[in-house]
C-alpha positions as CSV (number, residue, x, y, z in Angstrom):
1,X,72.1,104.4,-46.0
2,X,68.8,103.1,-44.5
3,X,66.3,102.2,-47.2
4,X,63.4,103.6,-45.2
5,X,65.2,106.9,-44.9
6,X,65.9,106.9,-48.6
7,X,62.2,106.3,-49.3
8,X,61.4,109.5,-47.3
9,X,64.1,111.6,-48.7
10,X,63.6,110.9,-52.5
11,X,60.1,112.5,-52.7
12,X,61.3,115.4,-50.5
13,X,64.3,116.0,-52.7
14,X,62.1,115.9,-55.8
15,X,59.6,118.3,-54.1
16,X,62.5,120.7,-53.4
17,X,63.5,120.7,-57.1
18,X,60.0,121.3,-58.4
19,X,59.7,125.1,-57.5
20,X,62.9,125.9,-59.2
21,X,62.2,124.4,-62.7
22,X,62.0,127.3,-65.3
23,X,58.9,125.9,-67.0
24,X,55.8,124.5,-65.2
25,X,55.7,121.6,-67.7
26,X,59.0,120.3,-66.2
27,X,57.3,119.7,-62.8
28,X,55.5,116.6,-64.1
29,X,58.6,114.6,-65.2
30,X,60.4,115.5,-61.9
31,X,57.4,114.3,-59.8
32,X,57.1,111.2,-61.9
33,X,60.8,110.5,-61.6
34,X,60.7,110.9,-57.9
35,X,57.8,108.6,-57.3
36,X,59.1,106.0,-59.8
37,X,62.5,106.0,-58.1
38,X,60.9,105.6,-54.7
39,X,58.9,102.6,-56.1
40,X,62.1,101.1,-57.5
41,X,64.0,101.5,-54.2
42,X,61.0,99.9,-52.5
43,X,61.3,96.9,-54.8
44,X,65.0,96.6,-54.2
45,X,64.4,96.8,-50.4
46,X,61.8,94.1,-50.6
47,X,64.2,91.7,-52.4
48,X,67.2,92.5,-50.2
49,X,65.4,92.5,-46.9
50,X,62.2,90.6,-47.6
51,X,59.6,92.9,-45.9
52,X,57.0,90.1,-46.3
53,X,59.0,87.7,-44.2
54,X,56.6,86.4,-41.5
55,X,58.0,88.4,-38.6
56,X,56.1,90.1,-35.7
57,X,59.1,92.3,-34.8
58,X,58.6,95.9,-35.3
59,X,62.3,96.4,-36.0
60,X,62.6,93.6,-38.7
61,X,64.4,96.3,-40.7
62,X,65.3,99.3,-38.6
63,X,67.7,102.1,-38.0
64,X,67.8,104.5,-35.0
65,X,69.7,107.9,-34.9
66,X,70.0,109.8,-31.7
67,X,68.0,113.0,-32.2
68,X,67.6,114.6,-28.7
69,X,68.9,111.9,-26.4
70,X,68.4,114.0,-23.2
71,X,64.7,114.2,-24.0
72,X,64.5,110.6,-25.1
73,X,63.9,111.5,-28.8
74,X,65.3,109.3,-31.5
75,X,64.9,109.4,-35.3
76,X,63.9,105.7,-35.3
77,X,62.6,103.9,-38.4
78,X,61.5,100.3,-38.7
79,X,59.2,98.1,-40.7
80,X,57.4,94.8,-40.1
81,X,55.1,92.9,-42.5
82,X,52.1,95.0,-41.8
83,X,53.7,98.4,-42.2
84,X,55.7,97.1,-45.1
85,X,52.5,96.2,-47.0
86,X,51.1,99.7,-46.4
87,X,54.4,101.3,-47.5
88,X,54.3,99.2,-50.7
89,X,50.7,100.4,-51.3
90,X,51.9,104.0,-50.9
91,X,54.8,103.6,-53.3
92,X,52.4,101.9,-55.8
93,X,49.9,104.7,-55.7
94,X,52.5,107.5,-55.9
95,X,53.4,107.3,-59.6
96,X,49.9,106.3,-60.5
97,X,48.6,109.6,-59.0
98,X,51.2,111.6,-60.8
99,X,50.5,110.0,-64.2
100,X,46.7,110.4,-63.6
101,X,47.2,114.1,-63.0
102,X,49.0,114.7,-66.3
103,X,45.9,116.2,-68.1
104,X,43.8,117.0,-65.0
105,X,46.0,119.6,-63.5
106,X,46.9,122.6,-65.7
107,X,47.1,125.5,-63.3
108,X,49.6,126.0,-60.4
109,X,51.3,122.8,-61.6
110,X,54.5,123.2,-59.6
111,X,52.6,123.8,-56.4
112,X,50.5,120.8,-57.0
113,X,53.3,118.3,-57.6
114,X,55.3,119.9,-54.7
115,X,52.6,119.0,-52.2
116,X,51.9,115.7,-53.8
117,X,55.5,114.6,-53.3
118,X,55.6,116.0,-49.7
119,X,52.5,114.0,-49.0
120,X,54.1,110.8,-50.2
121,X,57.1,111.3,-47.9
122,X,54.9,112.0,-44.9
123,X,52.8,108.9,-45.5
124,X,55.8,106.6,-45.7
125,X,57.1,108.3,-42.6
126,X,54.0,107.4,-40.6
127,X,54.3,103.7,-41.4
128,X,58.0,103.6,-40.8
129,X,58.3,105.6,-37.6
130,X,59.2,103.7,-34.4
131,X,59.5,106.8,-32.2
132,X,56.2,108.2,-30.9
133,X,57.1,111.9,-31.5
134,X,58.4,111.1,-35.0
135,X,55.2,109.2,-35.8
136,X,53.1,112.1,-34.6
137,X,55.1,114.6,-36.7
138,X,54.5,112.6,-39.8
139,X,50.9,111.8,-38.9
140,X,50.0,115.5,-38.5
141,X,52.1,116.7,-41.4
142,X,49.9,114.7,-43.8
143,X,47.2,117.2,-43.1
144,X,49.0,120.1,-44.7
145,X,49.5,118.7,-48.2
146,X,46.0,117.3,-48.3
147,X,44.5,120.6,-47.1
148,X,46.3,122.4,-50.0
149,X,45.3,119.8,-52.6
150,X,41.6,120.0,-51.6
151,X,41.5,123.7,-50.9
152,X,43.3,124.8,-54.1
153,X,42.6,122.1,-56.7
154,X,39.2,120.8,-55.6
155,X,35.7,121.4,-56.9
156,X,33.2,124.2,-56.2
157,X,32.9,123.7,-52.4
158,X,36.6,122.9,-51.9
159,X,37.4,125.5,-49.3
160,X,34.7,124.3,-46.9
161,X,35.7,120.7,-47.5
162,X,39.4,121.5,-46.8
163,X,38.6,123.4,-43.6
164,X,36.3,120.7,-42.3
165,X,38.8,118.0,-43.1
166,X,41.6,119.8,-41.3
167,X,39.5,120.8,-38.2
168,X,38.1,117.3,-37.7
169,X,41.3,115.4,-38.1
170,X,43.6,117.9,-36.3
171,X,41.3,118.1,-33.3
172,X,41.1,114.4,-33.0
173,X,44.8,114.1,-33.3
174,X,45.5,116.5,-30.4
175,X,43.3,114.4,-28.1
176,X,45.1,111.2,-29.2
177,X,48.4,113.0,-28.5
178,X,47.3,113.7,-24.9
179,X,46.7,110.0,-24.3
180,X,50.0,109.0,-25.8
181,X,51.9,111.7,-23.8
182,X,50.3,110.4,-20.6
183,X,51.8,107.0,-21.4
184,X,55.2,108.5,-21.9
185,X,54.8,110.4,-18.6
186,X,54.0,107.1,-16.8
187,X,57.1,105.5,-18.3
188,X,59.3,108.4,-17.1
189,X,57.7,108.2,-13.6
190,X,58.5,104.5,-13.5
191,X,62.1,104.9,-14.7
192,X,63.3,107.7,-12.4
193,X,62.6,110.5,-14.7
194,X,64.2,109.0,-17.8
195,X,62.1,109.8,-20.8
196,X,61.7,107.7,-23.9
197,X,59.3,107.8,-26.8
198,X,60.3,104.4,-28.2
199,X,57.0,102.8,-29.2
200,X,57.8,99.3,-28.1
201,X,59.0,100.5,-24.7
202,X,55.9,102.6,-24.2
203,X,53.7,99.7,-25.1
204,X,55.2,97.7,-22.2
205,X,54.6,100.6,-19.8
206,X,51.0,101.2,-21.0
207,X,50.1,97.5,-20.5
208,X,51.1,97.9,-16.8
209,X,48.7,100.7,-16.1
210,X,45.5,100.2,-14.1
211,X,42.3,99.3,-16.0
212,X,40.9,102.7,-15.3
213,X,44.0,104.4,-16.8
214,X,43.8,102.1,-19.8
215,X,40.2,103.1,-20.4
216,X,41.0,106.8,-20.4
217,X,44.0,106.3,-22.7
218,X,41.8,104.1,-25.0
219,X,39.2,106.9,-25.2
220,X,41.8,109.5,-26.0
221,X,43.5,107.5,-28.7
222,X,40.3,106.3,-30.3
223,X,39.0,109.9,-30.3
224,X,41.9,110.8,-32.6
225,X,42.3,107.7,-34.7
226,X,38.6,106.9,-35.2
227,X,38.2,110.3,-36.9
228,X,40.9,109.4,-39.3
229,X,39.4,106.0,-40.2
230,X,36.6,107.3,-40.0
231,X,34.2,105.4,-37.7
232,X,30.5,106.2,-37.6
233,X,29.4,108.9,-36.4
234,X,32.8,110.7,-36.8
235,X,32.6,110.3,-40.6
236,X,30.8,113.4,-41.7
237,X,34.0,115.2,-43.0
238,X,34.9,112.4,-45.4
239,X,32.2,112.5,-48.1
240,X,32.7,116.3,-48.6
241,X,36.5,116.0,-48.7
242,X,36.3,113.1,-51.2
243,X,33.8,114.8,-53.4
244,X,35.7,118.1,-53.6
245,X,39.2,116.7,-53.8
246,X,41.0,116.4,-57.2
247,X,41.2,112.8,-58.5
248,X,44.7,112.1,-57.1
249,X,43.7,113.5,-53.8
250,X,40.7,111.2,-53.6
251,X,42.9,108.2,-54.6
252,X,45.4,109.0,-51.8
253,X,42.7,109.8,-49.3
254,X,40.9,106.5,-49.9
255,X,44.1,104.5,-50.6
256,X,46.4,105.6,-47.8
257,X,45.3,108.4,-45.6
258,X,42.3,106.6,-44.2
259,X,44.6,103.7,-43.4
260,X,46.6,105.9,-41.1
261,X,43.8,105.6,-38.6
262,X,43.3,101.9,-38.9
263,X,47.1,101.3,-38.8
264,X,47.4,103.6,-35.7
265,X,44.6,101.6,-33.9
266,X,46.3,98.3,-34.8
267,X,49.8,99.6,-33.8
268,X,48.9,101.7,-30.7
269,X,45.5,101.0,-29.3
270,X,45.5,97.2,-29.3
271,X,49.1,96.7,-27.9
272,X,49.1,99.7,-25.5
273,X,45.7,99.2,-23.8
274,X,44.7,95.6,-24.5
275,X,42.4,95.2,-21.5
276,X,40.4,98.4,-22.4
277,X,40.3,97.3,-26.1
278,X,38.8,94.0,-25.1
279,X,36.3,95.7,-22.8
280,X,35.2,98.2,-25.4
281,X,35.3,95.8,-28.4
282,X,31.4,95.4,-28.5
283,X,31.0,99.2,-28.5
284,X,33.4,99.7,-31.4
285,X,32.0,96.7,-33.3
286,X,28.5,98.1,-32.8
287,X,29.5,101.5,-34.2
288,X,31.2,99.7,-37.1
289,X,28.0,97.7,-37.9
290,X,25.9,100.8,-37.7
291,X,28.2,102.5,-40.1
292,X,28.0,99.6,-42.5
293,X,24.2,99.5,-42.5
294,X,23.3,103.2,-42.1
295,X,25.9,104.7,-44.4
296,X,25.1,101.9,-46.9
297,X,21.5,103.1,-47.0
298,X,22.7,106.7,-47.5
299,X,24.6,105.5,-50.6
300,X,21.2,104.4,-52.1
301,X,20.0,108.0,-52.4
302,X,23.2,109.5,-53.8
303,X,23.1,110.9,-57.4
304,X,26.7,112.0,-57.4
305,X,28.9,109.1,-58.4
306,X,31.9,110.3,-56.5
307,X,29.9,111.1,-53.3
308,X,28.4,107.6,-53.5
309,X,31.8,106.0,-53.5
310,X,33.0,108.3,-50.8
311,X,30.2,107.2,-48.5
312,X,30.9,103.6,-49.4
313,X,34.4,104.0,-47.9
314,X,32.8,104.5,-44.4
315,X,30.8,101.3,-44.8
316,X,33.8,99.4,-46.2
317,X,36.1,100.5,-43.3
318,X,33.3,99.4,-40.9
319,X,34.2,95.8,-42.0
320,X,37.8,96.6,-41.4
321,X,37.1,97.8,-37.8
322,X,34.7,94.9,-37.1
323,X,37.5,92.4,-38.0
324,X,40.1,94.2,-36.0
325,X,37.9,94.3,-32.8
326,X,37.0,90.6,-33.2
327,X,40.5,90.4,-31.6
328,X,41.3,87.0,-33.0
329,X,43.7,85.9,-35.7
330,X,41.1,85.5,-38.4
331,X,39.6,88.9,-37.9
332,X,42.9,90.7,-37.6
333,X,44.2,89.1,-40.8
334,X,41.0,90.2,-42.6
335,X,41.3,93.7,-41.2
336,X,45.0,94.2,-42.3
337,X,44.2,92.7,-45.7
338,X,41.2,95.0,-45.9
339,X,43.5,98.0,-45.5
340,X,45.3,97.0,-48.7
341,X,42.3,95.8,-50.7
342,X,40.2,98.9,-50.0
343,X,43.1,101.1,-51.1
344,X,43.4,99.2,-54.4
345,X,39.8,98.8,-55.5
346,X,38.3,102.1,-54.2
347,X,41.3,104.1,-55.3
348,X,40.9,102.6,-58.8
349,X,37.2,103.5,-58.8
350,X,38.1,107.1,-58.0
351,X,40.6,107.1,-60.9
352,X,37.8,105.8,-63.3
353,X,35.4,108.5,-62.1
354,X,38.1,111.1,-62.6
355,X,38.7,109.9,-66.1
356,X,35.0,110.2,-66.8
357,X,34.9,113.7,-65.3
358,X,37.7,115.0,-67.4
359,X,35.7,114.2,-70.5
360,X,32.2,115.2,-69.5
361,X,32.7,117.5,-66.4
362,X,29.8,115.9,-64.5
363,X,29.5,113.2,-61.9
364,X,25.7,113.2,-61.8
365,X,23.9,109.9,-62.6
366,X,21.0,112.0,-63.9
367,X,23.1,113.6,-66.6
368,X,25.3,110.8,-67.7
369,X,24.9,107.1,-68.5
370,X,25.3,104.3,-71.0
371,X,29.0,105.1,-71.4
372,X,29.8,101.5,-72.4
373,X,28.7,102.5,-75.9
374,X,31.4,105.2,-76.2
375,X,34.0,104.1,-73.7
376,X,34.0,100.3,-73.7
377,X,37.6,100.0,-72.2
378,X,36.7,102.4,-69.4
379,X,33.5,100.6,-68.8
380,X,35.4,97.2,-68.5
381,X,37.7,98.7,-65.9
382,X,34.8,100.4,-64.0
383,X,32.8,97.1,-63.8
384,X,35.9,95.1,-62.8
385,X,36.8,97.4,-59.9
386,X,33.1,97.7,-58.8
387,X,32.9,94.0,-58.5
388,X,36.2,93.9,-56.5
389,X,34.7,96.5,-54.2
390,X,31.6,94.6,-53.5
391,X,33.5,91.4,-52.7
392,X,33.0,89.2,-55.8
393,X,34.7,85.9,-55.2
394,X,38.1,85.5,-56.9
395,X,38.7,89.3,-56.5
396,X,40.5,90.9,-53.6
397,X,37.5,92.4,-51.7
398,X,36.0,88.9,-51.1
399,X,38.9,87.6,-49.2
400,X,39.2,90.4,-46.7
401,X,35.4,90.8,-46.1
402,X,35.0,87.1,-45.6
403,X,37.8,87.0,-43.0
404,X,36.4,90.0,-41.1
405,X,33.0,88.5,-40.9
406,X,34.3,85.1,-40.0
407,X,36.5,86.6,-37.3
408,X,33.5,88.4,-35.8
409,X,31.4,85.1,-36.0
410,X,34.1,83.1,-34.2
411,X,34.7,85.8,-31.5
412,X,32.4,84.3,-28.9
413,X,33.0,82.8,-25.5
414,X,30.1,80.5,-26.1
415,X,31.8,79.0,-29.2
416,X,35.1,78.7,-27.3
417,X,33.4,77.0,-24.4
418,X,31.6,74.5,-26.6
419,X,34.9,73.0,-27.7
420,X,34.4,73.7,-31.4
421,X,37.6,74.1,-33.3
422,X,36.8,77.4,-34.9
423,X,35.6,79.1,-31.7
424,X,37.8,81.8,-30.1
425,X,37.2,83.7,-26.8
426,X,35.6,87.0,-27.5
427,X,32.7,89.4,-27.0
428,X,31.2,89.5,-30.5
429,X,29.8,86.4,-32.1
430,X,27.3,85.5,-34.8
431,X,24.9,88.4,-34.2
432,X,27.5,90.9,-35.3
433,X,28.5,88.9,-38.3
434,X,24.9,88.4,-39.5
435,X,23.9,92.0,-39.2
436,X,27.2,93.2,-40.8
437,X,26.7,90.6,-43.6
438,X,23.5,92.3,-44.7
439,X,25.7,95.3,-45.4
440,X,27.4,93.3,-48.2
441,X,23.9,92.9,-49.8
442,X,23.3,96.6,-49.4
443,X,26.7,97.4,-50.9
444,X,26.0,95.2,-53.9
445,X,22.7,96.9,-54.5
446,X,23.9,100.5,-54.6
447,X,27.1,99.6,-56.4
448,X,25.3,97.7,-59.1
449,X,22.7,100.4,-59.4
450,X,25.6,103.0,-59.9
451,X,27.2,100.7,-62.6
452,X,23.8,100.2,-64.3
453,X,23.1,103.9,-64.5
454,X,26.5,105.1,-65.6
455,X,27.8,102.1,-67.7
456,X,24.7,100.5,-69.2
457,X,21.4,101.7,-70.6
458,X,20.8,104.5,-73.2
459,X,23.7,106.8,-73.8
460,X,23.4,110.1,-72.0
461,X,26.0,112.9,-71.8
462,X,25.9,116.6,-71.0
463,X,27.1,117.3,-74.5
464,X,23.9,116.0,-76.0
465,X,24.6,112.4,-77.0
466,X,21.5,110.4,-76.4
467,X,20.1,107.1,-77.5
468,X,21.9,104.2,-79.1
469,X,24.4,103.7,-81.8
470,X,28.1,104.3,-82.5
471,X,28.9,108.0,-82.3
472,X,32.5,107.5,-83.5
473,X,35.8,108.2,-81.8
474,X,35.1,111.8,-81.1
475,X,37.2,114.1,-78.9
476,X,36.0,115.2,-75.5
477,X,37.3,117.1,-72.6
478,X,38.1,120.3,-74.5
479,X,38.9,123.4,-72.7
480,X,41.0,123.5,-69.6
481,X,42.0,119.8,-69.8
482,X,42.8,119.7,-73.4
483,X,41.7,117.1,-76.0
484,X,41.1,113.6,-74.8
485,X,40.1,110.6,-76.8
486,X,36.6,109.2,-76.5
487,X,37.8,106.1,-74.7
488,X,40.9,105.7,-72.4
489,X,44.3,106.6,-73.7
490,X,47.3,104.4,-73.4
491,X,48.4,106.5,-70.4
492,X,45.1,106.0,-68.6
493,X,45.1,102.3,-69.3
494,X,48.6,102.0,-68.0
495,X,47.5,103.6,-64.8
496,X,44.7,101.1,-64.2
497,X,46.4,97.9,-65.2
498,X,48.7,97.6,-62.2
499,X,45.7,98.1,-59.8
500,X,43.6,95.5,-61.7
501,X,46.5,93.0,-61.6
502,X,46.9,93.5,-57.8
503,X,43.1,93.0,-57.3
504,X,43.2,89.8,-59.2
505,X,46.4,88.5,-57.5
506,X,45.1,89.2,-54.0
507,X,41.8,87.6,-55.0
508,X,43.2,84.4,-56.5
509,X,46.3,83.9,-54.3
510,X,46.3,85.8,-51.0
511,X,48.3,83.2,-49.2
512,X,51.7,85.0,-49.3
513,X,50.2,88.1,-47.8
514,X,48.3,86.2,-45.1
515,X,51.4,84.2,-44.2
516,X,53.4,87.4,-44.0
517,X,51.1,89.0,-41.5
518,X,50.5,85.8,-39.5
519,X,53.2,86.4,-36.9
520,X,52.2,90.0,-36.3
521,X,48.5,89.2,-35.9
522,X,49.3,86.3,-33.5
523,X,51.5,88.5,-31.4
524,X,48.7,91.2,-31.2
525,X,46.1,88.6,-30.2
526,X,48.4,87.2,-27.5
527,X,49.0,90.7,-26.1
528,X,45.2,91.4,-26.0
529,X,44.4,88.1,-24.5
530,X,47.2,88.5,-21.9
531,X,45.9,92.0,-21.0
532,X,42.4,90.8,-20.6
533,X,43.4,87.9,-18.5
534,X,45.4,90.1,-16.2
535,X,42.5,92.5,-15.8
536,X,40.1,89.5,-15.0
537,X,42.7,88.2,-12.5
538,X,43.0,91.6,-10.8
539,X,39.2,91.9,-10.6
540,X,38.8,88.5,-9.0
541,X,41.5,89.3,-6.5
542,X,39.8,92.6,-5.6
543,X,36.5,90.7,-5.1
544,X,38.1,88.3,-2.7
545,X,39.9,91.0,-0.7
546,X,36.8,93.3,-0.4
547,X,34.7,91.0,1.8
548,X,37.6,90.4,4.1
549,X,38.1,94.1,4.4
550,X,34.4,94.6,5.2
551,X,34.6,91.9,7.9
552,X,37.4,93.6,9.7
553,X,35.9,97.0,9.4
554,X,32.9,96.2,11.6
555,X,34.8,95.6,14.9
556,X,36.7,98.8,14.3
557,X,33.4,100.6,14.0
558,X,32.1,99.1,17.2
559,X,35.2,100.2,19.1
560,X,35.0,103.8,17.9
561,X,31.3,103.9,19.0
């Protein structure tokens, strides 16, 4: 059986078993077994089919089953190096989120793990789908589990957060669907009424549309996918959703769900409407840079640690979008790598914040601080992941941020015309890179300020611990969450170690991952360059024809007079 289908079915089967267990305590081992088995199957699939083989083909490992052949619908799954990396990230975070929820979730346990497993299946389905309708079903279905996780298991304002999250993303997705259906309609019109929703076939049809049509489809798709990223100013739902979500919900939201938007832009917008993407690249890059700077400044005034990290995701993904719309190999590689790196480091920070919250039931920097004195292991992980997030050299964030900024710097027709080796044709250039680069300084300031308040300085806790000194290995987190040790338990350390190892690996030796996505990014750049060249050629042809038409129109006018 197809490995991709198995990766979708395993969490669904585990989810189906959870409601029928006689004791709610049995839901946790079933969920853990389901996510661990999925991860194991993913490892086997990697070694047998080598998902990181440098291949641009979307069907490097694929299977297609006729679903509704008369309507052109197929249950088609496939993976290339880019989607394979995002599936691997999803499979890694799955068991981590289950283990992290062991003591955090004590009520409606079966419901919680049921939706967590369904969410994993839907996320894998989004990255694996090669049929447009199948993609959209998985894409939209991710809303339901996250809506439940935020609305039922979130904090005080959880209902407003879940409704805002659902309405923003659902509305945007409907607009994106309209653009995609228009492409499918154009394909059917060009092929004597034969419908297909194969993504590769539709991409060829979309590239043949007029520039005006491409612009409208670009606007429709970006309206839906930009909300999911989210791009400034469509980001206002994210901080509330992040802040109110349970820890596992925040991890999956930052780690995977936000990447559904960036992945959709990479897989649909750029190859479907390349001429429009090139034309609007300065606009999207400007919004990305504004998000980096403006939202970074908003982070300065946050007193809630979780809300600060939530806002920082908007700024971080601004770098991702800047690199993507540099539309050159360097920028696209940085953008794809940023999807992975942001999921690792920011997801890990949310885990650390959740572990702190379980013990002290506060996220306010005014109420808590100096935790290195009581939680030195936790403090070490917190500082490590914070440094990875701000792009410290030799950690994962540095590689992707550097490539995104370098891609934006290189993307200038002036550089390309000068004959310099690093120059690539484009519409961005140094001004975008320099302004965005200041965002790295802003990010370092607010992140280090957060670490300084929470980790270092005099010990402050809501329970009344103040000042210096060793207060012993007391027990915290009594009540609903049960007893927790003063510092991290072996379970919590085991959750953070894989993420720390990945951050270090991608920082020290990113070459295998960059090599794997090389062919895919080169193909995307070639498609965009070809689409832009075709548009320029058509425009020049129209300019030559127009004067000739005007010249022949005058005698006709004289005759009619």
